[in-house]
OpenMM code with the backbone's topology and positions (N, CA, C; nanometers):
from openmm import Vec3, app, unit

residues = "UNK UNK UNK UNK UNK UNK UNK UNK UNK UNK UNK UNK UNK UNK UNK UNK UNK UNK UNK UNK UNK UNK UNK UNK UNK UNK UNK UNK UNK UNK UNK UNK UNK UNK UNK UNK UNK UNK UNK UNK UNK UNK UNK UNK UNK UNK UNK UNK UNK UNK UNK UNK UNK UNK UNK UNK UNK UNK UNK UNK UNK UNK UNK UNK UNK UNK UNK UNK UNK UNK UNK UNK UNK UNK UNK UNK UNK UNK UNK UNK UNK UNK UNK UNK UNK UNK UNK UNK UNK UNK UNK UNK UNK UNK UNK UNK UNK UNK UNK UNK UNK UNK UNK UNK UNK UNK UNK UNK UNK UNK UNK".split()
positions = [
    Vec3(-1.7003, 5.2420, 15.7717),
    Vec3(-1.8147, 5.1787, 15.8262),
    Vec3(-1.8792, 5.0798, 15.7185),
    Vec3(-1.9211, 4.9640, 15.7456),
    Vec3(-1.9938, 4.8858, 15.6654),
    Vec3(-2.1484, 4.8912, 15.6514),
    Vec3(-2.2165, 4.8535, 15.5604),
    Vec3(-2.3489, 4.8562, 15.5680),
    Vec3(-2.4105, 4.7603, 15.6821),
    Vec3(-2.3355, 4.6578, 15.7099),
    Vec3(-2.3907, 4.5685, 15.8223),
    Vec3(-2.3812, 4.6613, 15.9578),
    Vec3(-2.2518, 4.7186, 15.9664),
    Vec3(-2.2266, 4.8052, 16.0977),
    Vec3(-2.3439, 4.9169, 16.1054),
    Vec3(-2.3748, 4.9709, 16.0003),
    Vec3(-2.4872, 5.0668, 16.0075),
    Vec3(-2.6109, 4.9988, 16.0327),
    Vec3(-2.6529, 4.8977, 15.9976),
    Vec3(-2.7780, 4.8116, 16.0281),
    Vec3(-2.7643, 4.7786, 16.1674),
    Vec3(-2.6648, 4.7455, 16.2191),
    Vec3(-2.6560, 4.7097, 16.3632),
    Vec3(-2.6742, 4.7922, 16.4564),
    Vec3(-2.6530, 4.9288, 16.4300),
    Vec3(-2.6788, 5.0513, 16.5033),
    Vec3(-2.8273, 5.0752, 16.5203),
    Vec3(-2.9058, 5.0215, 16.4408),
    Vec3(-3.0572, 5.0151, 16.4497),
    Vec3(-3.1044, 5.1824, 16.4338),
    Vec3(-3.0253, 5.2608, 16.3765),
    Vec3(-3.0929, 5.3921, 16.3716),
    Vec3(-3.1998, 5.3983, 16.2621),
    Vec3(-3.1705, 5.3172, 16.1499),
    Vec3(-3.2748, 5.3061, 16.0475),
    Vec3(-3.3394, 5.1734, 16.0381),
    Vec3(-3.4612, 5.1595, 16.0039),
    Vec3(-3.5328, 5.0246, 15.9874),
    Vec3(-3.4724, 4.9666, 15.8601),
    Vec3(-3.4590, 4.8358, 15.8753),
    Vec3(-3.4023, 4.7613, 15.7644),
    Vec3(-3.5283, 4.7025, 15.6683),
    Vec3(-3.5405, 4.7521, 15.5556),
    Vec3(-3.6613, 4.7062, 15.4511),
    Vec3(-3.5943, 4.5791, 15.3797),
    Vec3(-3.4817, 4.5822, 15.3405),
    Vec3(-3.4065, 4.4576, 15.2801),
    Vec3(-3.2594, 4.4733, 15.3071),
    Vec3(-3.2000, 4.3680, 15.3587),
    Vec3(-3.0628, 4.3840, 15.4011),
    Vec3(-2.9577, 4.3735, 15.2825),
    Vec3(-3.0147, 4.3326, 15.1619),
    Vec3(-2.9230, 4.3188, 15.0570),
    Vec3(-2.8212, 4.2137, 15.0483),
    Vec3(-2.7334, 4.1957, 14.9445),
    Vec3(-2.6568, 4.0816, 14.9339),
    Vec3(-2.5034, 4.1303, 14.9854),
    Vec3(-2.4634, 4.2506, 14.9974),
    Vec3(-2.3184, 4.2928, 15.0238),
    Vec3(-2.3152, 4.3737, 15.1582),
    Vec3(-2.3406, 4.3129, 15.2608),
    Vec3(-2.3607, 4.3987, 15.3885),
    Vec3(-2.2138, 4.4305, 15.4353),
    Vec3(-2.1003, 4.3665, 15.3863),
    Vec3(-1.9677, 4.4019, 15.4247),
    Vec3(-1.9204, 4.5233, 15.3407),
    Vec3(-1.9985, 4.5796, 15.2606),
    Vec3(-1.9544, 4.6985, 15.1508),
    Vec3(-1.9298, 4.8107, 15.2529),
    Vec3(-1.8180, 4.8767, 15.2210),
    Vec3(-1.7875, 5.0117, 15.2794),
    Vec3(-1.8856, 5.1213, 15.2385),
    Vec3(-1.9300, 5.2100, 15.3148),
    Vec3(-2.0052, 5.3163, 15.2763),
    Vec3(-1.9062, 5.4302, 15.2794),
    Vec3(-1.9121, 5.4968, 15.1663),
    Vec3(-1.8003, 5.5967, 15.1307),
    Vec3(-1.8471, 5.7215, 15.1836),
    Vec3(-1.9709, 5.7651, 15.1661),
    Vec3(-2.0139, 5.9013, 15.2091),
    Vec3(-2.1688, 5.9042, 15.1889),
    Vec3(-2.2530, 6.0092, 15.2504),
    Vec3(-2.3918, 6.0067, 15.2260),
    Vec3(-2.4086, 6.0825, 15.0900),
    Vec3(-2.5179, 6.0716, 15.0488),
    Vec3(-2.5551, 6.1348, 14.9266),
    Vec3(-2.6907, 6.1731, 14.9402),
    Vec3(-2.7311, 6.2956, 14.9039),
    Vec3(-2.8771, 6.3460, 14.9139),
    Vec3(-2.9113, 6.3906, 14.7793),
    Vec3(-3.0452, 6.3212, 14.7342),
    Vec3(-3.0949, 6.3879, 14.5918),
    Vec3(-3.2228, 6.2843, 14.5879),
    Vec3(-3.3186, 6.3859, 14.5223),
    Vec3(-3.4546, 6.3189, 14.5058),
    Vec3(-3.4757, 6.3172, 14.3490),
    Vec3(-3.3831, 6.3777, 14.2773),
    Vec3(-3.3910, 6.3797, 14.1117),
    Vec3(-3.3127, 6.2592, 14.0643),
    Vec3(-3.3866, 6.1735, 14.0097),
    Vec3(-3.3282, 6.0464, 13.9672),
    Vec3(-3.2099, 6.0605, 13.8645),
    Vec3(-3.2357, 6.1419, 13.7700),
    Vec3(-3.1341, 6.1683, 13.6605),
    Vec3(-3.0004, 6.2240, 13.7258),
    Vec3(-3.0292, 6.3199, 13.8167),
    Vec3(-2.9137, 6.3603, 13.8840),
    Vec3(-2.8396, 6.2517, 13.9650),
    Vec3(-2.9088, 6.1925, 14.0390),
    Vec3(-2.8461, 6.0779, 14.1285),
    Vec3(-2.7704, 5.9839, 14.0310),
    Vec3(-2.8255, 5.9514, 13.9200),
    Vec3(-2.7728, 5.8602, 13.8125),
    Vec3(-2.6364, 5.9124, 13.7722),
    Vec3(-2.6289, 6.0215, 13.7682),
    Vec3(-2.4858, 6.0817, 13.6916),
    Vec3(-2.3862, 6.1439, 13.8114),
    Vec3(-2.4489, 6.1591, 13.9349),
    Vec3(-2.3603, 6.2047, 14.0485),
    Vec3(-2.3444, 6.1367, 14.1740),
    Vec3(-2.4089, 6.0390, 14.1826),
    Vec3(-2.3983, 5.9518, 14.3192),
    Vec3(-2.2700, 5.8922, 14.3207),
    Vec3(-2.1953, 5.9120, 14.4370),
    Vec3(-2.0538, 5.8557, 14.4310),
    Vec3(-2.0818, 5.7017, 14.4621),
    Vec3(-1.9970, 5.6348, 14.3962),
    Vec3(-1.9849, 5.4744, 14.4189),
    Vec3(-1.9724, 5.4515, 14.5681),
    Vec3(-2.0410, 5.3581, 14.6284),
    Vec3(-2.0555, 5.3180, 14.7646),
    Vec3(-2.1168, 5.4149, 14.8616),
    Vec3(-2.1769, 5.5083, 14.8044),
    Vec3(-2.2573, 5.6042, 14.8934),
    Vec3(-2.3742, 5.5327, 14.9658),
    Vec3(-2.4196, 5.6018, 15.0702),
    Vec3(-2.5508, 5.5724, 15.1379),
    Vec3(-2.6480, 5.6998, 15.0813),
    Vec3(-2.7169, 5.6599, 14.9819),
    Vec3(-2.8119, 5.7567, 14.9083),
    Vec3(-2.9357, 5.7820, 14.9887),
    Vec3(-2.9511, 5.8895, 15.0404),
    Vec3(-3.0818, 5.9228, 15.1225),
    Vec3(-3.1673, 5.9989, 15.0297),
    Vec3(-3.3121, 5.9475, 15.0175),
    Vec3(-3.3893, 6.0085, 14.9341),
    Vec3(-3.5391, 5.9904, 14.9859),
    Vec3(-3.6315, 6.0521, 14.9270),
    Vec3(-3.7787, 6.0271, 14.9501),
    Vec3(-3.8523, 5.9566, 14.8347),
    Vec3(-3.7733, 5.9409, 14.7337),
    Vec3(-3.8230, 5.8720, 14.6030),
    Vec3(-3.8113, 5.7195, 14.6410),
    Vec3(-3.9333, 5.6739, 14.6766),
    Vec3(-3.9520, 5.5359, 14.6950),
    Vec3(-4.0286, 5.4591, 14.5817),
    Vec3(-3.9448, 5.4227, 14.4953),
    Vec3(-4.0233, 5.3568, 14.3731),
    Vec3(-3.9215, 5.2610, 14.3056),
    Vec3(-3.9577, 5.1772, 14.2175),
    Vec3(-3.8632, 5.0736, 14.1493),
    Vec3(-3.7638, 5.1571, 14.0713),
    Vec3(-3.7861, 5.2677, 14.0267),
    Vec3(-3.6888, 5.3456, 13.9520),
    Vec3(-3.5692, 5.3856, 14.0369),
    Vec3(-3.5864, 5.4128, 14.1671),
    Vec3(-3.4933, 5.4455, 14.2597),
    Vec3(-3.3907, 5.3344, 14.2768),
    Vec3(-3.4605, 5.2027, 14.2807),
    Vec3(-3.3570, 5.0970, 14.2780),
    Vec3(-3.2690, 5.0544, 14.1611),
    Vec3(-3.3262, 5.1072, 14.0432),
    Vec3(-3.2677, 5.0836, 13.9212),
    Vec3(-3.1393, 5.1808, 13.9176),
    Vec3(-3.1674, 5.3088, 13.9680),
    Vec3(-3.0540, 5.4105, 13.9772),
    Vec3(-2.9580, 5.3856, 14.0830),
    Vec3(-2.9954, 5.3206, 14.1948),
    Vec3(-2.9166, 5.2655, 14.2931),
    Vec3(-2.8129, 5.1564, 14.2342),
    Vec3(-2.8667, 5.0699, 14.1645),
    Vec3(-2.7812, 4.9753, 14.1002),
    Vec3(-2.6736, 5.0350, 14.0099),
    Vec3(-2.7419, 5.1134, 13.9158),
    Vec3(-2.6438, 5.1830, 13.8311),
    Vec3(-2.5500, 5.2655, 13.8743),
    Vec3(-2.5762, 5.3460, 13.9864),
    Vec3(-2.4646, 5.4283, 14.0477),
    Vec3(-2.3775, 5.3497, 14.1438),
    Vec3(-2.4036, 5.2243, 14.1650),
    Vec3(-2.3415, 5.1456, 14.2605),
    Vec3(-2.3440, 5.2024, 14.3937),
    Vec3(-2.4546, 5.2453, 14.4538),
    Vec3(-2.4624, 5.2920, 14.5894),
    Vec3(-2.4628, 5.1688, 14.6796),
    Vec3(-2.3986, 5.1926, 14.8077),
    Vec3(-2.4006, 5.0845, 14.8884),
    Vec3(-2.5218, 5.0659, 14.9562),
    Vec3(-2.6162, 5.1536, 14.9764),
    Vec3(-2.7476, 5.1346, 15.0184),
    Vec3(-2.8243, 5.2436, 14.9868),
    Vec3(-2.9469, 5.2286, 15.0182),
    Vec3(-3.0559, 5.3324, 14.9837),
    Vec3(-3.1326, 5.3606, 15.1339),
    Vec3(-3.1521, 5.4825, 15.1796),
    Vec3(-3.1964, 5.5172, 15.2827),
    Vec3(-3.3422, 5.5965, 15.2521),
    Vec3(-3.4486, 5.5435, 15.2591),
    Vec3(-3.5610, 5.6102, 15.2444),
    Vec3(-3.6156, 5.6913, 15.3713),
    Vec3(-3.6089, 5.8263, 15.3307),
    Vec3(-3.6307, 5.9214, 15.4460),
    Vec3(-3.7898, 5.9769, 15.4523),
    Vec3(-3.8074, 6.0304, 15.5619),
    Vec3(-3.9434, 6.0885, 15.5773),
    Vec3(-4.0632, 5.9932, 15.5768),
    Vec3(-4.0416, 5.8807, 15.6103),
    Vec3(-4.1206, 5.7592, 15.6004),
    Vec3(-4.1782, 5.7316, 15.4567),
    Vec3(-4.1032, 5.7563, 15.3630),
    Vec3(-4.1308, 5.7070, 15.2222),
    Vec3(-4.1123, 5.5443, 15.2383),
    Vec3(-4.2079, 5.4876, 15.1527),
    Vec3(-4.2124, 5.3438, 15.1700),
    Vec3(-4.2169, 5.2842, 15.0244),
    Vec3(-4.1487, 5.1834, 15.0014),
    Vec3(-4.1693, 5.1076, 14.8849),
    Vec3(-4.2775, 5.0222, 14.8730),
    Vec3(-4.3578, 5.0092, 14.7718),
    Vec3(-4.4767, 4.9143, 14.7425),
    Vec3(-4.4073, 4.7558, 14.7424),
    Vec3(-4.4963, 4.6648, 14.7535),
    Vec3(-4.4489, 4.5208, 14.7659),
    Vec3(-4.3742, 4.4864, 14.6428),
    Vec3(-4.4086, 4.5412, 14.5185),
    Vec3(-4.3347, 4.4987, 14.3935),
    Vec3(-4.2001, 4.5535, 14.3864),
    Vec3(-4.1648, 4.6697, 14.4639),
    Vec3(-4.0556, 4.7191, 14.4665),
    Vec3(-3.9623, 4.6605, 14.5798),
    Vec3(-4.0079, 4.6201, 14.6785),
    Vec3(-3.9359, 4.5227, 14.7742),
    Vec3(-3.9204, 4.4161, 14.7085),
    Vec3(-3.9920, 4.3411, 14.6302),
    Vec3(-3.9517, 4.2221, 14.5886),
    Vec3(-3.8354, 4.2413, 14.4920),
    Vec3(-3.8326, 4.3506, 14.4045),
    Vec3(-3.7296, 4.3858, 14.3158),
    Vec3(-3.5932, 4.3937, 14.3950),
    Vec3(-3.6068, 4.4788, 14.5120),
    Vec3(-3.4809, 4.5173, 14.5853),
    Vec3(-3.4137, 4.3643, 14.6544),
    Vec3(-3.5117, 4.2683, 14.6668),
    Vec3(-3.4676, 4.1508, 14.7194),
    Vec3(-3.3972, 4.0662, 14.6089),
    Vec3(-3.4679, 4.0825, 14.5008),
    Vec3(-3.4140, 3.9992, 14.3794),
    Vec3(-3.2830, 4.0695, 14.3418),
    Vec3(-3.2536, 4.1897, 14.3497),
    Vec3(-3.1233, 4.2459, 14.3042),
    Vec3(-3.0268, 4.2708, 14.4031),
    Vec3(-3.0655, 4.2263, 14.5321),
    Vec3(-2.9770, 4.2228, 14.6414),
    Vec3(-2.9309, 4.3760, 14.6838),
    Vec3(-3.0341, 4.4650, 14.6668),
    Vec3(-3.0067, 4.6105, 14.7036),
    Vec3(-3.0637, 4.6213, 14.8533),
    Vec3(-2.9661, 4.6903, 14.9330),
    Vec3(-2.9876, 4.7194, 15.0758),
    Vec3(-3.0622, 4.8367, 15.0827),
    Vec3(-3.1809, 4.8280, 15.1357),
    Vec3(-3.2839, 4.9373, 15.1639),
    Vec3(-3.3237, 4.9695, 15.3055),
    Vec3(-3.2884, 5.0909, 15.3529),
    Vec3(-3.3188, 5.1165, 15.5005),
    Vec3(-3.4254, 5.2314, 15.4936),
    Vec3(-3.4877, 5.2571, 15.5995),
    Vec3(-3.5846, 5.3554, 15.6216),
    Vec3(-3.5823, 5.4351, 15.7354),
    Vec3(-3.6303, 5.5445, 15.7511),
    Vec3(-3.6449, 5.6305, 15.8669),
    Vec3(-3.7476, 5.7355, 15.8553),
    Vec3(-3.7883, 5.7998, 15.9700),
    Vec3(-3.8805, 5.9076, 15.9591),
    Vec3(-3.8119, 6.0488, 15.9531),
    Vec3(-3.6740, 6.0438, 15.9772),
    Vec3(-3.5920, 6.1506, 15.9650),
    Vec3(-3.6086, 6.2375, 15.8309),
    Vec3(-3.5921, 6.3764, 15.8279),
    Vec3(-3.5698, 6.4164, 15.6997),
    Vec3(-3.4496, 6.3824, 15.6211),
    Vec3(-3.4455, 6.3978, 15.5117),
    Vec3(-3.3368, 6.3723, 15.4271),
    Vec3(-3.2079, 6.4156, 15.4676),
    Vec3(-3.2037, 6.5580, 15.5122),
    Vec3(-3.0754, 6.6199, 15.5625),
    Vec3(-3.0274, 6.5509, 15.6783),
    Vec3(-3.1241, 6.5498, 15.7801),
    Vec3(-3.0985, 6.4842, 15.9101),
    Vec3(-3.0361, 6.3413, 15.9001),
    Vec3(-3.0913, 6.2586, 15.8282),
    Vec3(-3.0440, 6.1225, 15.7965),
    Vec3(-2.9006, 6.1312, 15.7436),
    Vec3(-2.8909, 6.2198, 15.6452),
    Vec3(-2.7551, 6.2153, 15.5851),
    Vec3(-2.6603, 6.2626, 15.6803),
    Vec3(-2.6857, 6.3849, 15.7599),
    Vec3(-2.6022, 6.4211, 15.8745),
    Vec3(-2.5773, 6.3040, 15.9510),
    Vec3(-2.6549, 6.2230, 15.9972),
    Vec3(-2.6283, 6.1104, 16.0875),
    Vec3(-2.5168, 6.0189, 16.0310),
    Vec3(-2.5420, 5.9886, 15.9039),
    Vec3(-2.4385, 5.8971, 15.8427),
    Vec3(-2.3022, 5.9764, 15.8267),
    Vec3(-2.3131, 6.1057, 15.7987),
    Vec3(-2.1874, 6.1794, 15.8073),
    Vec3(-2.1128, 6.1771, 15.9318),
    Vec3(-2.1937, 6.1982, 16.0331),
    Vec3(-2.1301, 6.1901, 16.1702),
    Vec3(-2.0645, 6.0567, 16.2056),
    Vec3(-2.1320, 5.9451, 16.1642),
    Vec3(-2.0801, 5.8016, 16.1780),
    Vec3(-1.9492, 5.7891, 16.1072),
    Vec3(-1.9399, 5.8398, 15.9974),
    Vec3(-1.8273, 5.8195, 15.8856),
    Vec3(-1.6991, 5.9050, 15.9359),
    Vec3(-1.7490, 6.0198, 16.0078),
    Vec3(-1.6397, 6.1115, 16.0500),
    Vec3(-1.6468, 6.1662, 16.1864),
    Vec3(-1.6184, 6.0585, 16.2806),
    Vec3(-1.6439, 6.0891, 16.4282),
    Vec3(-1.5469, 6.1988, 16.4718),
] * unit.nanometer
topology = app.Topology()
chain = topology.addChain("A")
for resn in residues:
    res = topology.addResidue(resn, chain)
    for name in ("N", "CA", "C"):
        topology.addAtom(name, app.Element.getBySymbol(name[0]), res)
């Protein structure tokens, strides 16, 4: 499944579409500790977190995540949204809990 296909399903709100919507999502990844995400997030993952700040975007870029999904209504501030646009990072959002959002991704990737 590509990032664009995920966005087209409208399960999650699109905060920023990013620059590489044809990127394949490899798997979901749940983590709210940035140092752990930096070292363990798999390349191409859909990273589900409640950490909604500019540092999350930096880690997503370093880890080469396909997208970030902000769970539990976590919201980026205006400066962070501008940074996501500048860096072309796909950011989605949902009111679902972290596990539930990741489970939805898992189900879509493994029908």
